[in-house]
py3Dmol code that shows the C-alpha trace and the ligand (Angstrom):
import py3Dmol

protein = """\
ATOM      1  CA  MET A   1      12.290 -21.843  67.250  1.00  0.00           C
ATOM      2  CA  SER A   2      10.585 -22.698  70.534  1.00  0.00           C
ATOM      3  CA  ALA A   3       7.540 -24.904  70.787  1.00  0.00           C
ATOM      4  CA  GLN A   4       5.549 -21.703  71.589  1.00  0.00           C
ATOM      5  CA  ARG A   5       6.159 -19.926  68.456  1.00  0.00           C
ATOM      6  CA  GLY A   6       6.017 -20.503  64.706  1.00  0.00           C
ATOM      7  CA  PRO A   7       7.998 -18.655  62.105  1.00  0.00           C
ATOM      8  CA  ARG A   8       7.263 -15.011  61.114  1.00  0.00           C
ATOM      9  CA  MET A   9       7.422 -15.327  57.458  1.00  0.00           C
ATOM     10  CA  VAL A  10       7.109 -13.079  54.194  1.00  0.00           C
ATOM     11  CA  LEU A  11       6.503 -14.641  50.891  1.00  0.00           C
ATOM     12  CA  LEU A  12       7.836 -12.632  48.002  1.00  0.00           C
ATOM     13  CA  GLY A  13       7.386 -13.347  44.350  1.00  0.00           C
ATOM     14  CA  LYS A  14       5.642 -12.228  41.206  1.00  0.00           C
ATOM     15  CA  GLN A  15       2.048 -12.601  41.004  1.00  0.00           C
ATOM     16  CA  GLY A  16       1.261 -16.090  39.646  1.00  0.00           C
ATOM     17  CA  SER A  17       4.333 -17.551  41.422  1.00  0.00           C
ATOM     18  CA  GLY A  18       2.320 -19.697  43.801  1.00  0.00           C
ATOM     19  CA  LYS A  19       2.505 -17.558  46.901  1.00  0.00           C
ATOM     20  CA  GLY A  20      -1.112 -17.891  47.675  1.00  0.00           C
ATOM     21  CA  THR A  21      -1.251 -21.744  47.408  1.00  0.00           C
ATOM     22  CA  GLN A  22       2.046 -22.200  49.221  1.00  0.00           C
ATOM     23  CA  GLY A  23       1.059 -19.516  51.854  1.00  0.00           C
ATOM     24  CA  GLU A  24      -2.001 -21.496  52.634  1.00  0.00           C
ATOM     25  CA  ARG A  25      -0.159 -24.782  53.075  1.00  0.00           C
ATOM     26  CA  LEU A  26       2.578 -23.223  55.197  1.00  0.00           C
ATOM     27  CA  ALA A  27       0.082 -21.616  57.490  1.00  0.00           C
ATOM     28  CA  GLU A  28      -1.820 -24.979  57.915  1.00  0.00           C
ATOM     29  CA  HIS A  29       1.419 -26.731  58.542  1.00  0.00           C
ATOM     30  CA  PHE A  30       2.459 -24.482  61.353  1.00  0.00           C
ATOM     31  CA  SER A  31      -1.192 -23.779  62.519  1.00  0.00           C
ATOM     32  CA  MET A  32      -0.857 -20.092  61.829  1.00  0.00           C
ATOM     33  CA  GLN A  33      -2.613 -17.334  59.888  1.00  0.00           C
ATOM     34  CA  HIS A  34      -2.085 -16.734  56.088  1.00  0.00           C
ATOM     35  CA  LEU A  35      -2.318 -13.006  55.713  1.00  0.00           C
ATOM     36  CA  SER A  36      -2.864 -12.055  52.059  1.00  0.00           C
ATOM     37  CA  THR A  37      -3.365  -8.363  51.640  1.00  0.00           C
ATOM     38  CA  GLY A  38      -4.947  -9.046  48.069  1.00  0.00           C
ATOM     39  CA  GLN A  39      -7.409 -11.489  49.637  1.00  0.00           C
ATOM     40  CA  MET A  40      -8.311  -9.085  52.401  1.00  0.00           C
ATOM     41  CA  PHE A  41      -9.110  -6.374  49.912  1.00  0.00           C
ATOM     42  CA  ARG A  42     -11.076  -8.885  47.667  1.00  0.00           C
ATOM     43  CA  ASP A  43     -13.167  -9.836  50.717  1.00  0.00           C
ATOM     44  CA  SER A  44     -13.789  -6.424  51.910  1.00  0.00           C
ATOM     45  CA  ALA A  45     -14.640  -5.261  48.397  1.00  0.00           C
ATOM     46  CA  SER A  46     -17.251  -8.034  47.961  1.00  0.00           C
ATOM     47  CA  ALA A  47     -18.722  -7.244  51.389  1.00  0.00           C
ATOM     48  CA  GLY A  48     -19.026  -3.662  50.181  1.00  0.00           C
ATOM     49  CA  VAL A  49     -16.617  -2.311  52.840  1.00  0.00           C
ATOM     50  CA  LYS A  50     -15.289   1.242  52.041  1.00  0.00           C
ATOM     51  CA  VAL A  51     -11.518   0.242  52.207  1.00  0.00           C
ATOM     52  CA  GLY A  52     -12.089  -2.669  49.928  1.00  0.00           C
ATOM     53  CA  LEU A  53     -13.985  -0.540  47.261  1.00  0.00           C
ATOM     54  CA  GLU A  54     -11.215   2.014  47.341  1.00  0.00           C
ATOM     55  CA  ALA A  55      -8.541  -0.659  46.901  1.00  0.00           C
ATOM     56  CA  LYS A  56     -10.530  -2.388  44.043  1.00  0.00           C
ATOM     57  CA  ALA A  57     -10.178   0.597  41.862  1.00  0.00           C
ATOM     58  CA  PHE A  58      -6.352   0.171  41.860  1.00  0.00           C
ATOM     59  CA  MET A  59      -6.382  -3.564  41.751  1.00  0.00           C
ATOM     60  CA  ASP A  60      -8.585  -3.792  38.657  1.00  0.00           C
ATOM     61  CA  ARG A  61      -6.072  -1.653  36.795  1.00  0.00           C
ATOM     62  CA  GLY A  62      -3.123  -3.593  38.015  1.00  0.00           C
ATOM     63  CA  GLU A  63      -1.962  -0.685  40.193  1.00  0.00           C
ATOM     64  CA  LEU A  64      -0.637  -1.024  43.668  1.00  0.00           C
ATOM     65  CA  VAL A  65      -3.069   0.065  46.367  1.00  0.00           C
ATOM     66  CA  PRO A  66      -1.473   3.138  48.092  1.00  0.00           C
ATOM     67  CA  ASP A  67       0.833   2.316  50.874  1.00  0.00           C
ATOM     68  CA  ASP A  68      -1.103   4.083  53.619  1.00  0.00           C
ATOM     69  CA  LEU A  69      -4.148   2.139  52.901  1.00  0.00           C
ATOM     70  CA  VAL A  70      -2.426  -1.189  52.854  1.00  0.00           C
ATOM     71  CA  VAL A  71      -0.327  -0.440  55.892  1.00  0.00           C
ATOM     72  CA  ALA A  72      -3.615   0.410  57.904  1.00  0.00           C
ATOM     73  CA  VAL A  73      -5.144  -2.751  56.983  1.00  0.00           C
ATOM     74  CA  VAL A  74      -2.172  -4.737  58.054  1.00  0.00           C
ATOM     75  CA  ALA A  75      -1.461  -2.801  61.222  1.00  0.00           C
ATOM     76  CA  GLU A  76      -5.139  -3.531  62.249  1.00  0.00           C
ATOM     77  CA  ARG A  77      -4.629  -7.201  61.962  1.00  0.00           C
ATOM     78  CA  PHE A  78      -1.389  -7.210  63.917  1.00  0.00           C
ATOM     79  CA  GLN A  79      -3.197  -5.446  66.772  1.00  0.00           C
ATOM     80  CA  ASN A  80      -4.998  -8.771  67.394  1.00  0.00           C
ATOM     81  CA  PRO A  81      -2.425 -11.167  68.845  1.00  0.00           C
ATOM     82  CA  ARG A  82      -4.582 -14.157  67.840  1.00  0.00           C
ATOM     83  CA  GLU A  83      -3.925 -13.270  64.020  1.00  0.00           C
ATOM     84  CA  VAL A  84      -0.074 -13.154  64.394  1.00  0.00           C
ATOM     85  CA  THR A  85       0.597 -15.873  67.123  1.00  0.00           C
ATOM     86  CA  PRO A  86       2.295 -18.300  67.204  1.00  0.00           C
ATOM     87  CA  GLY A  87       3.665 -16.899  63.796  1.00  0.00           C
ATOM     88  CA  PHE A  88       2.228 -15.858  60.563  1.00  0.00           C
ATOM     89  CA  VAL A  89       2.803 -15.951  56.747  1.00  0.00           C
ATOM     90  CA  LEU A  90       2.533 -12.679  54.960  1.00  0.00           C
ATOM     91  CA  ASP A  91       1.710 -13.157  51.395  1.00  0.00           C
ATOM     92  CA  GLY A  92       1.755 -10.116  49.017  1.00  0.00           C
ATOM     93  CA  PHE A  93       2.903  -7.644  51.774  1.00  0.00           C
ATOM     94  CA  PRO A  94       5.299  -5.802  51.748  1.00  0.00           C
ATOM     95  CA  ARG A  95       5.408  -4.883  48.140  1.00  0.00           C
ATOM     96  CA  THR A  96       7.303  -1.557  48.434  1.00  0.00           C
ATOM     97  CA  GLU A  97      10.039  -0.403  50.491  1.00  0.00           C
ATOM     98  CA  GLN A  98       7.903   1.911  52.392  1.00  0.00           C
ATOM     99  CA  GLN A  99       5.606  -0.936  53.314  1.00  0.00           C
ATOM    100  CA  ALA A 100       8.804  -2.970  54.494  1.00  0.00           C
ATOM    101  CA  LEU A 101       9.903  -0.038  56.605  1.00  0.00           C
ATOM    102  CA  GLU A 102       6.385   0.146  58.132  1.00  0.00           C
ATOM    103  CA  LEU A 103       6.356  -3.521  58.756  1.00  0.00           C
ATOM    104  CA  ASP A 104       9.444  -3.232  60.797  1.00  0.00           C
ATOM    105  CA  ARG A 105       7.770  -0.612  62.806  1.00  0.00           C
ATOM    106  CA  ILE A 106       4.797  -2.810  63.318  1.00  0.00           C
ATOM    107  CA  LEU A 107       6.812  -5.789  64.372  1.00  0.00           C
ATOM    108  CA  GLY A 108       9.172  -3.791  66.714  1.00  0.00           C
ATOM    109  CA  GLN A 109      11.272  -6.143  68.823  1.00  0.00           C
ATOM    110  CA  HIS A 110      10.158  -9.357  66.951  1.00  0.00           C
ATOM    111  CA  PRO A 111      11.353  -8.862  63.342  1.00  0.00           C
ATOM    112  CA  ILE A 112      10.560 -11.240  60.327  1.00  0.00           C
ATOM    113  CA  ASP A 113      12.459 -14.441  60.674  1.00  0.00           C
ATOM    114  CA  ILE A 114      12.609 -15.662  57.102  1.00  0.00           C
ATOM    115  CA  VAL A 115      11.639 -14.070  53.706  1.00  0.00           C
ATOM    116  CA  ILE A 116      11.074 -16.559  50.771  1.00  0.00           C
ATOM    117  CA  ASP A 117      11.540 -15.340  47.316  1.00  0.00           C
ATOM    118  CA  LEU A 118       9.472 -17.748  45.182  1.00  0.00           C
ATOM    119  CA  ASP A 119      11.360 -17.606  41.877  1.00  0.00           C
ATOM    120  CA  VAL A 120       9.361 -18.329  38.716  1.00  0.00           C
ATOM    121  CA  PRO A 121      10.007 -17.025  35.161  1.00  0.00           C
ATOM    122  CA  THR A 122       7.960 -14.173  33.707  1.00  0.00           C
ATOM    123  CA  ASP A 123       6.561 -16.197  30.852  1.00  0.00           C
ATOM    124  CA  VAL A 124       5.321 -18.852  33.201  1.00  0.00           C
ATOM    125  CA  VAL A 125       3.459 -16.529  35.610  1.00  0.00           C
ATOM    126  CA  VAL A 126       1.752 -14.834  32.564  1.00  0.00           C
ATOM    127  CA  GLU A 127       0.407 -18.077  31.386  1.00  0.00           C
ATOM    128  CA  ARG A 128      -0.784 -18.930  34.989  1.00  0.00           C
ATOM    129  CA  MET A 129      -2.432 -15.577  35.482  1.00  0.00           C
ATOM    130  CA  ARG A 130      -4.080 -15.809  32.002  1.00  0.00           C
ATOM    131  CA  SER A 131      -5.500 -19.112  32.929  1.00  0.00           C
ATOM    132  CA  ARG A 132      -6.691 -18.534  36.450  1.00  0.00           C
ATOM    133  CA  GLY A 133      -9.291 -16.108  35.211  1.00  0.00           C
ATOM    134  CA  ARG A 134      -9.486 -13.733  38.143  1.00  0.00           C
ATOM    135  CA  GLU A 135     -11.410 -10.547  37.405  1.00  0.00           C
ATOM    136  CA  ASP A 136      -8.222  -8.395  37.702  1.00  0.00           C
ATOM    137  CA  ASP A 137      -6.153 -10.673  35.333  1.00  0.00           C
ATOM    138  CA  THR A 138      -6.644  -8.587  32.118  1.00  0.00           C
ATOM    139  CA  GLU A 139      -3.650  -8.336  29.681  1.00  0.00           C
ATOM    140  CA  GLU A 140      -3.075  -4.727  30.470  1.00  0.00           C
ATOM    141  CA  SER A 141      -3.130  -5.313  34.323  1.00  0.00           C
ATOM    142  CA  ILE A 142      -0.990  -8.307  34.070  1.00  0.00           C
ATOM    143  CA  ARG A 143       1.520  -6.284  32.160  1.00  0.00           C
ATOM    144  CA  ARG A 144       1.372  -3.387  34.573  1.00  0.00           C
ATOM    145  CA  ARG A 145       1.604  -5.667  37.708  1.00  0.00           C
ATOM    146  CA  LEU A 146       4.737  -7.281  36.412  1.00  0.00           C
ATOM    147  CA  GLU A 147       6.293  -3.862  35.647  1.00  0.00           C
ATOM    148  CA  LEU A 148       5.495  -2.804  39.247  1.00  0.00           C
ATOM    149  CA  TYR A 149       6.996  -5.991  40.508  1.00  0.00           C
ATOM    150  CA  GLU A 150      10.247  -5.117  38.906  1.00  0.00           C
ATOM    151  CA  THR A 151      10.439  -1.519  39.979  1.00  0.00           C
ATOM    152  CA  GLU A 152       8.728  -1.545  43.389  1.00  0.00           C
ATOM    153  CA  THR A 153       8.893  -5.033  44.756  1.00  0.00           C
ATOM    154  CA  LYS A 154      11.959  -6.747  43.481  1.00  0.00           C
ATOM    155  CA  PRO A 155      14.258  -4.283  45.438  1.00  0.00           C
ATOM    156  CA  LEU A 156      12.937  -6.031  48.559  1.00  0.00           C
ATOM    157  CA  VAL A 157      14.920  -9.071  47.582  1.00  0.00           C
ATOM    158  CA  ASP A 158      18.135  -7.164  48.261  1.00  0.00           C
ATOM    159  CA  PHE A 159      16.540  -5.340  51.216  1.00  0.00           C
ATOM    160  CA  TYR A 160      15.985  -8.587  53.045  1.00  0.00           C
ATOM    161  CA  ARG A 161      19.174 -10.209  51.589  1.00  0.00           C
ATOM    162  CA  GLN A 162      21.162  -7.637  53.450  1.00  0.00           C
ATOM    163  CA  ARG A 163      19.449  -8.757  56.638  1.00  0.00           C
ATOM    164  CA  SER A 164      20.380 -12.231  55.956  1.00  0.00           C
ATOM    165  CA  VAL A 165      16.714 -13.402  56.176  1.00  0.00           C
ATOM    166  CA  LEU A 166      16.187 -14.122  52.412  1.00  0.00           C
ATOM    167  CA  VAL A 167      15.954 -17.519  50.875  1.00  0.00           C
ATOM    168  CA  THR A 168      15.171 -18.010  47.180  1.00  0.00           C
ATOM    169  CA  ILE A 169      13.287 -21.066  46.210  1.00  0.00           C
ATOM    170  CA  ASP A 170      12.684 -22.326  42.574  1.00  0.00           C
ATOM    171  CA  GLY A 171       8.875 -22.238  42.220  1.00  0.00           C
ATOM    172  CA  LEU A 172       8.790 -24.283  39.144  1.00  0.00           C
ATOM    173  CA  GLY A 173       8.593 -27.757  40.726  1.00  0.00           C
ATOM    174  CA  THR A 174       5.245 -29.355  41.586  1.00  0.00           C
ATOM    175  CA  GLU A 175       3.187 -27.975  44.432  1.00  0.00           C
ATOM    176  CA  ASP A 176       4.376 -30.683  46.976  1.00  0.00           C
ATOM    177  CA  GLU A 177       8.075 -30.182  45.834  1.00  0.00           C
ATOM    178  CA  VAL A 178       7.912 -26.479  46.412  1.00  0.00           C
ATOM    179  CA  HIS A 179       6.104 -26.899  49.782  1.00  0.00           C
ATOM    180  CA  ALA A 180       8.890 -29.379  50.902  1.00  0.00           C
ATOM    181  CA  ALA A 181      11.582 -27.029  49.831  1.00  0.00           C
ATOM    182  CA  MET A 182       9.886 -24.172  51.899  1.00  0.00           C
ATOM    183  CA  LEU A 183       9.749 -26.377  54.985  1.00  0.00           C
ATOM    184  CA  ASP A 184      13.404 -27.283  54.484  1.00  0.00           C
ATOM    185  CA  ALA A 185      14.325 -23.512  54.288  1.00  0.00           C
ATOM    186  CA  VAL A 186      12.375 -22.855  57.485  1.00  0.00           C
ATOM    187  CA  ALA A 187      14.048 -25.745  59.400  1.00  0.00           C
ATOM    188  CA  HIS A 188      17.383 -24.538  58.294  1.00  0.00           C
ATOM    189  CA  ARG A 189      16.739 -21.097  59.280  1.00  0.00           C
ATOM    190  CA  PHE A 190      15.805 -22.273  62.782  1.00  0.00           C
ATOM    191  CA  SER A 191      18.561 -25.023  63.099  1.00  0.00           C
ATOM    192  CA  ASP A 192      21.252 -22.901  64.743  1.00  0.00           C
TER     193      ASP A 192
END
"""
ligand_1 = """\
23
LIG
P -2.686 -10.545 45.148
O -3.810 -11.062 45.630
O -1.457 -10.534 46.076
O -2.354 -10.936 43.763
O -3.034 -8.916 45.023
C -4.010 -8.474 44.177
C -3.891 -6.920 44.008
O -4.022 -6.338 45.430
C -2.636 -6.375 43.618
O -2.418 -6.379 42.230
C -2.740 -4.922 44.182
O -3.442 -4.200 43.402
C -3.358 -5.155 45.481
N -2.397 -5.293 46.625
C -2.075 -6.535 47.282
N -1.285 -6.336 48.227
C -0.752 -5.148 48.021
C 0.277 -4.364 48.686
N 1.030 -4.975 49.753
N 0.501 -3.131 48.167
C -0.231 -2.591 47.226
N -1.102 -3.186 46.606
C -1.456 -4.461 47.022
"""
view = py3Dmol.view(width=600, height=400)
view.addModel(protein, "pdb")
view.setStyle({"model": 0}, {"cartoon": {"style": "trace"}})
view.addModel(ligand_1, "xyz")
view.setStyle({"model": 1}, {"stick": {}})
view.zoomTo()
view.show()
């Protein structure tokens, strides 16, 4: 990795695995943007923007926002070089194979460098989601999101493993331990 560029990263992992917290810390560490599609939708919904309000109807039920809506929002961010230079941390995108293929298209000649799968057992993420008290964290939506994680998002672990960019990190340590493990993984990826 040259001094001019930071890593292009994707964080995979169940909701409640710590992607948001860790994504922010990584972005700060490398002075780059933390791009969370969930946060983009929450911000635009609370600002009353149409795309956010459309997305909110899906989010509140624990459903995935349709691919075309999510991809449009991400593609727009990537049009602005300042958002994605020197690198970026994508948190919560891609969540389906279709989104992963669209991300390839958006990135063109500069593909993702490293995909970190933050591994936390289901019973632990359920407890974390119950206690964070976010508006979309009802019992029913928590259950539905975990189901969709298994069917739609988990296949991306293999998708990226086949490309040799996948690293799995145990997300059960302290916040500092997980952060340190992530930095090690990035350093290792760029060491050869
Ligand atoms: P998060 O902030 O990552 O927990 O996402 C909150 C909610 O936003 C999810 O439960 C989905 O409804 C929606 N969402 C965020 N990112 C995506 C995505 N890449 N694809 C589909 N839906 C998404």
